[in-house]
N, C-alpha and C positions, 0 to 999 in steps of 0.2 A: 636756370635757379638751382640745377640738382646736384650742384655741388654744396655738400657742408658750407656753414658759412663763413668759416677762419680759416679755412683750407689753401695750400696754396696753388691749385689748381683755378677754385673760385678767383682769386686775386690774378692769376695769371689773365684768364679769362674777360675780366674788369681792364686790367691792364690795357691787354690787346683795341678790345671797344674804345675804349678812352681815345687810345692813342691813332684808332682808324677816324676815328671823329672828329678829333682837332686837326687830322693832315688833311680833311675831306674837306674841313672848311677856312682851307686855305688861306687862310686872313692871317697867320703870324700869330695869333695871338689862339691860349688856349688857358684848360682851363686849371692845369699841370704839367709842367716839362719834367722830366724824366731825372727825381736824384734832385730832386729841389723842390722847397715847397715856392705856392707863386709867390711873383716878381710882378707888378704888371709894369713895367718900364723897363725890364731887360728885353734883350735882342733877344730871340730864339730860332734856332736854324733846323728846320726837318732835316732825319735823316731818311733814304731814301728807301732802305732795306727794312726797315721797325718802325717804319712812319711816328719816331717816337721824335721830338722836340728837345733840345739842347741847345745847351749854353756854347759858345764856340766854340771853349776849351774842351767840353764834353762829349763835345762831337767831335770833336778831334782823336780821342782816345775812344771812342765806341767805334768810330771806323774801325782802327786799329785792330780795336779787338776785336769786329766783325771779320777784316782781312785774312787776322790770325785761324780764326773758326773756318773760311770758308776754303783756306790752303792745308791746315789741316785734315776737312772730314776729301778733301778731294786726294789727300794721300794717304788716308786709310783706303778710297773705293781702289786707287789703284795700286795698293800691295794687296789688294784682296783679288785683284785679277792675276794678278804676279804668279800669287802663293798659285791660283788656280791651271797657271799657264804652266807653270815647273811642273807640276800633279800628272801633266798632259804629256809635258814635251821637257826631259828632264834636261837637253841641250842648250835652253832658256838660261841665259845668268843676271841680265840686268833685263831692265826694261826697256834700255836703249837696244839691246841688241832683239828685242820681240818686234821692236817698231818697222822690221824686215816686213816687204809686200806680202815673202812664204807664208808668216804668221796669219794672214787673217782671219783666216778660218778659223783658227786656235783662239784668238781673240774673239769672236765668235760666239766658239762655244763656250770656252772659261767664263763669258759673259752671262750666257745661257745658265749655266750651272749658279754662277754665285745670285744673279738673277733670279732664281727659281724658275726656269722657263719650262712649266705645264705645257707639252707636245697635245694632248687631245681633247683642251678647253683651246687653246693657241692661246693663251692667258700667260704671261709674270705673276709671281706674289711682289715681285718687287717691280714695277713698271719705271718708279722714276731713279732708280739705280741704275737701270738700262739705259736711262736718256740720257744722263749726268754721267755714266763713264764714256757717252759717243764724245762729248763733247769735250773732256777731258784729257782721248785719247788724241781727238784734233789739236788738242794746243801743246800734247807731246809729241806728237806726230811735228807742229813748227819749230819745239824747240831744236828736234834732231835735226830739222833739214838750216836751220839757223847754224848750228855749231857743227855742220860737216861744214858749210858753205865757210864757215870763218876759218878752218883747218886750210881748205882747201887754197883759201886766197891768201894766207898767210907766205905759202912757200911761191917764192918770185921766180918768173920763165925770163932767161933771160935768150935775147934774139940774136 
């Protein structure tokens, strides 16, 4: 209750608290669905990410919006790493070319720079970034392997 009465932060905190309470109750009944006035007979579905309840139509558009936000965040993270890697090694042109095993140590160094690693304290200033970038790079590697496999399998071998 330390926020001002009509402030945006206070409203968001109450929304999060309300959503979490509705979600944890788990009975499909909630005080107020997101973006609607309360209608007792309407079927509402929960969003697993934000814990809000939505009508089926609103839930679909909400999930699409969340997907776009996640995709944008991952692209920004990967671009930060690529920019740092280019500063360290000018021969890297694309993320696809940086996924070669010989650049692994460079990835680690670039991640430490972007996540602001402090070697004296052995702590990252942005530990979430360091964890998220590992997952994103793994997904990029899987995509690169899949693309390479598709390229080689399109070549027919005759016996």
